[in-house]
C-alpha positions in Angstrom: 5.3 -15.9 6.3 5.4 -13.8 9.5 2.4 -12.2 11.1 2.0 -8.9 13.0 -0.8 -7.1 14.9 -2.4 -4.2 13.1 -1.9 -1.8 16.0 -4.5 -2.4 18.7 -7.3 -3.2 16.2 -7.4 -6.9 17.2 -6.6 -7.7 13.5 -3.5 -9.8 12.7 -2.0 -9.3 9.2 0.7 -11.0 7.2 4.0 -9.0 7.2 3.8 -9.0 3.4 0.4 -8.0 2.0 -0.9 -7.9 -1.6 -1.2 -4.5 -3.1 -4.1 -4.8 -5.6 -4.0 -1.6 -7.6 -2.4 -3.1 -10.6 -4.7 -6.1 -11.0 -7.6 -3.7 -11.4 -6.4 -3.0 -15.0 -6.9 0.2 -16.8 -8.9 3.3 -15.9 -9.2 6.4 -18.1 -6.1 8.5 -18.5 -2.7 7.8 -16.9 -4.2 6.3 -13.8 -3.1 2.7 -13.7 -0.2 0.3 -14.5 -1.8 -0.7 -17.8 -3.5 -3.8 -19.2 -3.7 -7.0 -17.1 -4.8 -10.6 -17.6 -7.5 -11.7 -15.2 -6.3 -15.3 -15.3 -2.8 -14.3 -14.3 -4.2 -12.0 -11.6 -6.2 -14.8 -10.1 -3.1 -17.1 -10.2 -1.2 -14.4 -8.3 -4.0 -14.1 -5.7 -4.1 -17.8 -5.2 -0.3 -18.0 -5.0 -0.4 -15.3 -2.3 -2.9 -17.2 -0.3 -0.9 -20.4 -0.6 2.2 -18.5 0.5 0.6 -17.4 3.7 -0.3 -13.8 2.6 -3.5 -12.9 4.5 -3.7 -9.1 3.9 -5.2 -7.8 0.6 -5.4 -4.0 0.0 -7.6 -2.6 -2.7 -9.9 0.3 -3.4 -13.2 1.0 -5.1 -11.4 3.0 -7.8 -8.8 0.4 -8.7 -10.1 -0.6 -12.1 -13.3 1.1 -11.1 -14.1 -1.9 -8.9 -12.5 -4.6 -10.9 -9.7 -5.2 -8.4 -12.4 -5.8 -5.7 -14.3 -8.2 -8.1 -11.2 -10.3 -8.6 -10.5 -10.5 -4.8 -14.2 -11.3 -4.2 -14.2 -14.1 -6.7 -10.9 -15.5 -5.4 -11.8 -15.7 -1.8 -15.5 -16.5 -1.9 -15.9 -19.5 0.4 -12.8 -18.7 2.4 -13.5 -15.1 3.4 -12.7 -15.7 7.1 -9.1 -16.7 6.2 -8.1 -13.3 4.7 -8.1 -9.7 5.8 -9.4 -7.4 3.2 -8.8 -3.6 3.2 -10.5 -1.3 0.8 -10.8 2.5 0.3 -13.4 5.1 -0.5 -13.4 8.8 -1.3 -12.1 9.0 -4.9 -14.9 9.0 -7.4 -15.2 6.7 -10.4 -12.4 6.9 -12.9 -10.4 9.3 -10.7 -12.7 12.2 -11.6 -12.5 13.8 -8.1 -13.3 13.3 -4.4 -16.4 12.8 -2.4 -16.0 12.2 1.3 -19.6 13.0 2.2 -21.1 10.4 4.6 -23.7 9.4 1.9 -21.0 8.8 -0.7 -18.8 6.9 1.7 -21.6 4.6 2.7 -22.6 4.1 -0.9 -19.0 3.3 -1.8 -18.8 0.7 1.0 -22.0 -1.0 -0.1 -20.7 -1.2 -3.7 -17.4 -2.7 -2.4 -19.2 -5.3 -0.3 -21.1 -6.4 -3.4 -18.0 -6.8 -5.5 -16.1 -8.4 -2.6 -19.0 -10.9 -2.1 -18.8 -10.2 1.6 -21.0 -8.6 4.3 -18.1 -6.8 5.9 -14.6 -5.4 5.2 -11.8 -5.7 7.7 -10.3 -2.3 7.1 -12.2 0.6 5.5 -9.9 3.5 4.6 -10.4 7.1 3.5 -8.5 7.2 0.2 -6.2 10.3 0.3 -8.0 11.4 3.4 -6.6 14.8 4.6 -6.7 16.5 8.0 -9.1 19.0 6.6 -11.5 16.2 5.6 -11.3 14.2 8.8 -10.9 17.0 11.4 -12.9 19.7 9.7 -16.1 18.4 11.2 -17.4 15.3 13.1 -19.4 13.8 10.3 -16.7 11.6 8.7 -15.2 10.1 11.8 -18.7 9.6 13.2 -19.8 7.7 10.1 -16.7 5.5 10.1 -17.3 4.6 13.8 -20.9 3.9 13.0 -20.0 1.5 10.3 -17.8 -0.3 12.8 -20.7 -0.5 15.3 -23.0 -1.8 12.5 -20.5 -4.7 11.8 -19.9 -3.7 8.2 -16.3 -2.7 9.1 -13.9 -4.2 11.6 -11.7 -1.0 11.8 -11.3 2.2 9.9 -8.2 3.9 8.7 -6.8 6.6 6.5 -4.5 6.3 3.4 -2.8 9.7 3.5 -0.8 11.7 1.0 2.1 12.2 3.4 3.4 11.1 6.8 2.8 14.7 8.0 -0.9 14.3 7.3 -0.9 11.1 9.3 0.8 12.9 12.2 -1.9 15.5 12.1 -4.6 12.8 12.3 -3.2 10.8 15.2 -6.1 12.0 17.4 -8.9 11.3 14.9 -11.6 9.5 16.8 -11.4 5.7 16.5 -8.8 5.6 13.7 -7.1 2.2 13.7 -4.4 2.4 11.0 -2.6 4.7 8.5 -1.4 3.8 5.1 1.7 5.8 4.1 4.5 5.7 1.5 7.7 4.1 2.9 10.6 2.8 0.8 14.3 3.1 0.3 13.8 6.3 -1.7 11.3 7.8 0.7 12.3 8.0 4.4 9.7 10.7 5.3 7.7 8.3 7.5 10.9 7.3 9.3 12.2 10.9 9.6 9.0 12.2 11.1 8.8 9.4 13.7 5.3 8.5 12.5 5.5 4.7 13.1 6.6 5.2 16.8 4.0 7.9 17.4 1.3 5.8 15.9 2.4 2.7 17.9 2.1 4.6 21.2 -1.6 5.2 20.3 -2.2 1.7 19.2 -2.5 2.7 15.5 -1.1 0.3 12.9 1.0 1.3 9.9 0.6 -0.1 6.4 3.6 0.7 4.3 2.7 1.2 0.6 4.9 1.8 -2.5 7.8 -0.4 -1.0 9.2 -0.9 -4.5 8.8 2.8 -5.5 6.6 2.0 -8.5 9.1 -0.6 -9.8 12.2 1.5 -9.6 13.6 -0.4 -6.6 13.1 -3.7 -8.4 15.3 -2.7 -11.3 12.2 -2.7 -13.6 12.8 0.9 -14.8 15.8 2.2 -16.8 16.6 5.8 -17.6 15.3 5.4 -21.1 12.1 3.5 -20.2 9.1 4.8 -22.0 5.8 4.2 -20.2 2.5 3.6 -22.0 0.1 6.5 -22.1 -2.2 4.8 -19.6 0.6 4.2 -17.1 0.5 6.8 -14.3 4.4 6.9 -14.4 4.1 8.4 -17.9 3.4 11.8 -16.3 6.9 11.8 -14.6 9.5 14.1 -16.0 12.5 12.4 -17.6 14.9 14.1 -15.1 13.0 12.6 -12.2 13.0 9.1 -13.7 16.8 9.3 -14.2 17.4 10.4 -10.6 15.3 7.6 -9.2 17.0 5.0 -11.4 20.4 6.2 -10.2 19.4 6.4 -6.6 17.8 3.0 -6.6 21.0 1.4 -8.0 23.2 3.3 -5.5 21.3 2.2 -2.4 21.4 -1.4 -3.6 25.2 -1.1 -4.1 25.5 0.4 -0.6 23.7 -2.7 0.8 26.0 -5.0 -1.1 23.1 -6.4 -3.2 23.8 -7.7 -6.7 22.2 -5.9 -9.6 19.4 -8.3 -10.3 15.7 -7.7 -10.0 14.8 -10.4 -7.4 17.5 -9.4 -4.9 16.9 -5.7 -5.3 13.2 -6.2 -4.7 13.9 -8.3 -1.7 16.1 -5.6 -0.3 13.4 -3.0 -0.7 10.8 -5.2 1.1 13.2 -6.1 3.9 13.9 -2.4 4.4 10.2 -1.7 5.1 10.0 -4.7 7.4 12.9 -3.2 9.4 11.0 -0.1 10.2 9.7 -0.5 13.8 6.0 0.1 13.9 5.2 -1.1 10.4 2.5 -3.9 10.6 2.5 -4.9 6.9 4.1 -4.0 3.6 2.0 -4.0 0.4 4.0 -4.4 -2.8 1.9 -4.2 -5.9 1.8 -7.7 -7.4 0.7 -8.7 -10.9 2.1 -12.2 -11.4 2.6 -15.5 -9.5 6.4 -15.1 -9.8 6.2 -11.6 -8.1 4.2 -13.1 -5.3 6.7 -16.0 -4.7 9.6 -13.5 -4.7 7.9 -11.3 -2.1 7.1 -14.3 0.2 10.7 -15.4 -0.1 11.9 -11.9 0.8 9.8 -11.9 4.0 11.5 -15.2 5.1 14.9 -13.4 5.1 13.7 -11.1 7.8 14.7 -7.5 8.6 18.0 -5.9 7.6 21.0 -5.7 9.9 21.6 -2.3 11.5 24.9 -1.8 9.7 23.2 -2.4 6.3 20.5 0.1 7.3 23.2 2.7 8.2 24.9 2.2 4.8 21.6 2.6 3.0 20.8 5.7 4.9 24.1 7.4 4.1 23.5 6.8 0.4 19.9 7.9 0.6 20.8 11.2 2.2 23.0 12.1 -0.8 20.0 11.9 -3.1 17.3 13.1 -0.7 17.0 16.6 -1.9 16.8 15.5 -5.6 14.1 12.9 -5.3 11.2 15.3 -5.6 9.1 14.9 -2.4 
């Protein structure tokens, strides 16, 4: 495993992190990746730790706190050996948003109980927008107060888009942004966000590196998702385009059509983006963890491979739905 600084926060993170949305299990409606097995989730978490993964990204709304409970149970007694990031702002069961200082503080206190910890390393606004953060001083002031109280080591924002992150570069005290970044989504690269953030000492956490499974070959054009899977809301035409584009970028990179190598390519792409501190694929099983760790050991992609991938991506860019 390789390790990188999270901007200028003083926090060091593993280059591959553990995306913990999936292990939370089901929440009402199409808001999850479906049913999970807690025993397998704990095996995955332990395998990640044994493989050198130190960064674990979760949220109060993932499984309505169950993801945090699993992380808390797994790392009790070795809390100082891991970096835990959680989020607040989305209300229980994805019913809406509440970014009021009182709600954010209450969410943090609930997260701390579930995580069995008296602090979180990174506390993020979940889908925090420029209007929420810059519309008044209350939110940023609260987040900085939580840092001063020792309940939070640094605060960040998980944004809808790289453009939102760019608009928040001057938010007082912000230490990191979490943004979409993958072979089918070059928006962060195209906007220059990682470099702009790096110049201000702000770290970048790259989420959705496997594009909800499409880049790992886990989805076919005729795949039917369960009703509680968030991907079930996608239109069939969009699914077909993403499946085709994912296969094409893999072919452009000279990668065989198998799940392990395609997933490795996707992770290595994110690791090749200058300014990215850590990449957080969603992991559900021990085998997924081991494959992700192995991909990290291969290092970033060569420049000629990146150019080949970009040429293919540009042909699909307008059709991908962003």
